[in-house]
N, C-alpha and C positions, 0 to 999 in steps of 0.2 A: 835311571840313577836309582839307587838304593834309598828307601825312604830314611832310614835312621842316619844315611851320611848327612842328611839336613842338622841333625842334631850335633855333630862333631863341632868342636871349636876349631875354627882358624886361628893362625898367628895374630899375633896383637895389631902387625901392621897390614893386615889384610881383612880385619874385621871390618865390616860396615855399618857404620852407625849413621843416624842421622845426621850427626854433626860433620863426620868425615866426609859424607855423601855431599854434603852443602858444598864444602870447600873444593871438593875434587871436580864437580859438575863445569863443563864447559858453558862458555858463553852463550846465551841462546841464540839459535836463528832467528832473525828479522824475518823470515819469510815465515818461520812455525815450523813446528817439528813434523817431521815427515809420519808418515804410517808405519815405517818399521821402528823409527825413534820410539814414537808411543809404545809399540809393541814390545820393545826391549824394557823401555821405563815401567810399564806394567810389571814384567816379568821380574823386573829389580827392585821394585817395591814391595810386591808379594814375596821375593826372597829374604828382604830387610824385613819383613812382620814376622818371619818363620825364625829368623836368629837373632833378632834384637831381644834382648832381657830387660824387664822392667828395673829401673833404678833401685838400687838397695836402700832400705831404709836408716835412716841414722844411726839407731839404736843397734843394728845388726850390720857392722861393717867387715864381717868376716870374710877373709878370701877363699872362694871355692877352689879345691884341686884342680888342675887341668886333667881331666880323663876325656877319654875318646868313647863314641859309640853309644850304645844303649844304656852301658852302667853308668857314663855320665848324667843320662837323664834319670835313671832311678833314684841317684843320690841326693837331687835336687829337693830343696824345702818345699813343704806341700803348698806354699803361696806363689811357686813358679810356676808348678804344673799343677791345675786342677784335674782330678780324675771325672770322667763322665760314666753315670752308669747306664748302662745298656738296657733298655725298655724291651722286657720280654712279650713277644707277641702271641697271644692267643692263637691256638690252632684253629684254623676256621672250621665249621660243621659244615657237614656236608647238606645237601638239600633232603636226603633221606632223613637224616637225624633231626632235622628242623619240623619234619612235617609229623614226627612220633610225639603223640600225647598219651600222659596216664589217663586210664578211663575213668569216668567220673562215677563212685559210689552211690550217688543219690541225683535226683531229678534238679536241675536248676531251673527255676522260674523264669519266664520271660514275660510275664504280665502279673496284674493284682492276682492274688489267690483266695483261698477260704478264709485264712487267718488274718492277713494285713495286706493292706494296698502298698505298704513299702517294699521293696522287692528285697531289698538288704534283712528284715526279718522273714521274707517268706522262703529266703535260701537257708536261714539257720533252721526254720521249722521243717524244711526239706530235709537237711541233714539229721535232725532230731528222729526224723522216720514217722513224723506226725501225718496221720492219713485225712482226718477230719477231726472240727472241734468237737469238744464233750459237751454235754449239754449245758453245764455250767459257762462254760465258753461261750456258748450260742447265746447264753441270755444274758451273761453280764458284759461283755466286750461291748455292745452297742451302746448299753447306758455308760459306761466310762467313756467311752468317746465324746460322749456330750457333757464331759467335766461335770457331772451330777454326783453326789455322794452317792453311796451304794452299800446296801447291808446283802450281802452273799451268805446263805446258808446250804453248807454244802461238806459232806466229809473227805478226810485227808485222803489224798489219791485219787481225787475225782478232776483234779485239771486244774483246781483254782490257781497256782503259779502261771499258768499259761493265761489264765482268765483275767486277771489285773496285770499280769508283766507286759504283754502285748499291747495293751491302750497305753501302759506307762512309758514304754521305749518309743512309742509314737510320738508322744506329749514333749518328752525332753530333749534339750537343743544341745549335740555333742559340742558345738564351739563354746559353750561356757563350761570351764573347769571348776566347777564348784556343785555343792551337795543341792540335788532338785527333786530327789526323791527319798523317802525314807519308809521302809518295810520292818514293822516290828513283829519279834516272834518270840515263842514262850522260851526255847530251848537253844543250846549251842548247836545240836546236832540239826534242827530244822533251820536254823541262820545258814549252818554249810550248804544245806540242799538249796535252798532259796536262791542262795548266792550262784551256786554253780549253775542252777537253771537260768537265772538271768542273765548270766555271763556269756553263757551257750547261745540265749535268744539276742543277745547284743554282740552278736561276734562280729557283724559286718557294719553295723551301725555308727561305731565311732566312741561308743558311749563306754564306763568304766564303772565296775560294781565293787564294793568292800563289804566285806563282812567283819562285823565288830560283837565279839561276847566274851565273857570274863574265862578264867583258867587256863589262860594262855599269855603272853607276853603283850601289852598293849603298844609296844612301839612299832612293830610291823602294819598295826592298823592305823597309827598316826601316819607313818611313812603312804598307805595307800589314800588316805582321804587327802594328804598333801600333795599327791600327784595329780590329783584333778578328778576322784570319783565322783560321778554324779549321782549314784546311787548308792545308799548305805542300808544293808541289810543288817538287822542286831538285834539283840536282847535287852531288855528296859534296863537292867541295870548298868549294864557297861554303856548304853548309850548316854545315860545319865553321868556316868564316869566321865567321859569324853566333852558333854556339855560344861561339867566343873572344870576342867581342865582349859577349855578354850580352844581344844583341837577339831571339835565339831560346832558348826554354825548352821542353821535353819532359816536364815534371812531369805534363801533364794528356793526354799522349797515350795514345790507346786503340787505334790501328791504326798499324802500320808496313806500308808496300808497297814491293818490292825489283821494279821492271819493267827487263826487259831485262837481267838479271842476267850473263849471260855475257857481253854486252857491257862491262858495266862491271867485270870481271874482266880481261878482255880490254886494258881501256884502263889496267890496274894500280891499278884503285879499290879492292880489297880490303882493303887496310890502312884505308883512309877509310871503308868501308862498316860494318866491324866498329866502328871508334870511335864511329860515329852509334848502332849497336844498344846498344853498352855503355852510350850515355847515355840511353836509353827507359827505360821503367819494365819491370821484368819480367813484368808480368802483361799485355803488351801482347798483342793479336792480330798475327801476320805473318804474309805472303802475298808469295809469290816467283814471279816469271812470268819465263820464259827459252825461248827458242827451243830451244835445247842443254841438256843437264844433263852438262856436263864433271866431272874429279873434284873441280876446285876448288869448283864448285858445290855438290856433296856435301858437303864438309868445311864450308863456311858453313851447309847445312841442319842438318846434325846439331849443330852447335854453336849456334844462333841458334833454330830453331824446333823447338817442342815438339809431338812425336807429330801430324806434319803428315799431312793428307789429300792424296794424288796424284790430279792430274786431269791426262790427256794428248790434245790433240786434233790432233797434229802428225803427220804420216806421215815416213816417211823420205826420201822423193823427191815431188817436186810430180807430180801426174798428169796426163796428156795431155788430161783431161778439163775441166780450168781454164786450162792454159799449153800451147800448142803452141811447143815447144822445137826450132829447127832449128840447123844449123852449116853454115858456108862455109868452106871451104879457100882462103885465100888467103897470099900472100908479103908479108912487113913491110912493104914499099915500096910496096904495093897496098892496103894496108888504106884510105887516106883515098878514092881512087878506087871502092874497093868502096862504102863508107858513102855517098858520093855517089849512086852508081848507087841505092841501096836507097831513099834519101830521096826521090831524084826520079821513080822507076817507083813507089812505093807513097803512098798519101796516108795517111800515119801521123799521127795527131789529136797524140800526145803521146808524146814518144821520151825516153828516160834511158840514156844512154850512161856506161859505167864504164871508169876508165884507172886504172893502179896508182899513179900519182904526181901530185903538185899540179903540176909543170912539164907534165907530159902533160895535165893537164885545161886548163890556161893556153892550151898551143899549141894544141891540137885546136879551143878555142873560138875564138881568134882565126883560124883557117884557114876555119872553118866562117863565122864573122861577114864575113872578106873574100869568100866566095863567096854573099854575101846571104841566109842562113839566119837565121831567127829563133831566137837560141840565148843561154844564158847559163849558168853554172857556179855550182859549190859546193864547197869544200874546205876544211880544217883552217885554211890557210893564211890566210883572209879573214877580216876582222872580223866581229863579229857583226851589224851594221848591212848590212854586203854581204851576207851570207848570208841575213839576213832578207828583203834586198830581193830577190834570185834566187829564193828560195823562192814568194814572192808572187806574181812574175811568171809563173812556170810554172805554179803554182798554179790562178792566176786565168785562165789561158790566152791570157796577153798573149805570152808566149814559146812554140814549138813544141818545142825541144829544150833538155835539161838534160844538160849533162855533169857528173859526178863522181867523186869518189874513193869507197873504201868507208864514207865518212862517211854516205853516202843509202842505203847498203843497210841498215843496222841503225840504229834509234831513231830514224827518220823516217818519218812516216805521210804519203806521199804519195798524194793521190787519184788514180783515173783515170789512171793511166800505162797507155798501149795496148802498148807496146814497149820491152823492155829489150833494148840490144846492150852485148855484153861485147867491147869494142874490143879490151881487152887480157883473157887468159884469166885467170881467177880463179885466187889462191893455193893453194886447197885446195876441196873438195868443198863445206864447210860455207859457204865464201862464196859459192859459184855457188848454192847453196839461196836464201841471202838477197838476193842480186844479184835471183835470178828471181823471189823472192817481193814484188818490188815492183810487179808487173802481176799481174793476175787477182785483185784484192782482194775479198775477201769474195763470191766465186763468180762474178765477172765473168770474160771472156774478155779473156786476152792472149797475145802472142806473145814470146819469147827467142830472139834471135839472139846467135851466138857466132862470132866469128872463130878460125880454127885457122891459126897460121902455123908455120914449120917449128921453132920453138923451143919449140912448145906440145904435142910429142906426147905426152910423159909424162902430163900431166894431161888430156890430151885421152881416153886410154885409160884413165884412171880414171874419168872420166865416163862413157866408153861402158861400163863392166864394171857401174856402179851404175845407170845409167839405162836400159840395154838400148835396147828398142825405142822409148822415149820421145822419144831424140834421132834427127832425121831428116836426110838430108844435103840440101843445094840446091847450085846452081851459079851464079855470079856473070856475067854477061854479057860482062864484061870478058875473060872467058878463052872467048869462042867457044863 
């Protein structure tokens, strides 16, 4: 029988309904129904279920036209026939496809490693390509794991973020969606870099980080905190802004890190830093990292740290083993010609040039650009978006030369700088150390070039007295 014939309308007299079936049924046999009767009765009931339509509602008493076949079915209201969606079956994968896996690009640890006893952190460290802990990490991490306060003296690029970041991640609870750790840094760029590094290390821990700093909209930062970030990395001014707005609370903070503390004090952030520390719980753990420890830092330490452990891995001067230090005597008006000579005669892959002022940075960048050099610039007068764009182009290798003020000497982690050029003589020996520290990162080789003009003799004598034989002379070809 054709399946569609079941939906054809029968003449009214022959239409089977429950009411007519009840009147037409014969008297029951007292001996009970036979097997053939049961079978016929079941078939009849099945046919009745197919042919019987639900009673129309009182509000819709329209008489449907008598049509036959599939057309009659297609014109019925949606309430009469509910269409069923066909389930799409996924194609079965073959055994060969199931066994194919993409190769791992990094070793996956199977037990406690050099950096952490937590496999989640070890796996992130393996992905980052870290082979062994740096000196500051070896000395600082065991102290921080005891929850003691710490003062760490180390230059930027020595692995400080890992030194405090790994113990910090080990201590926090991913189940609590509130701020448990605070990292205070001096600049927006450093806030982004520390946040990126901690996010990479916490990739498999279930912990979330949020970076807060000025120069950009505060709304995305508020949303990141409200989503349950356990770690906040920020600059002092924007952290206080969040506190005043009520979007940041420190009641659950277990650990506070002050990174590049000497730079924060140089920028006048000491009152803001102290206000922040007073808002955090008294039983917090505090870690302070700084390249130098001036008198102001000592005051901060004794006021807000409790019996801290001291760890120092920085030498007074850079060593010739990691940084080759060269100086050229050059007249002020010949500096640009001398710079072009060095750039043209040497295949320097990544050059960082320092100037005193923002105007000097812009002028030198313009001169180099007109000479068709691949160059970009960064200084405090640029917008946040411009600074980020310049750093991204330089770090990715898109441009070869970065001209900067001292903002890049501290608080910025710029990797793989092969050569540093002191186009303008540093103001003091400490600034020289930080500039030179932009190259030879974590044991790599690097070169620092310093131009000495007729107005730089006093500072040059100080460099010679402290560096002694580490600073060697060289001669530009333009002087014959």
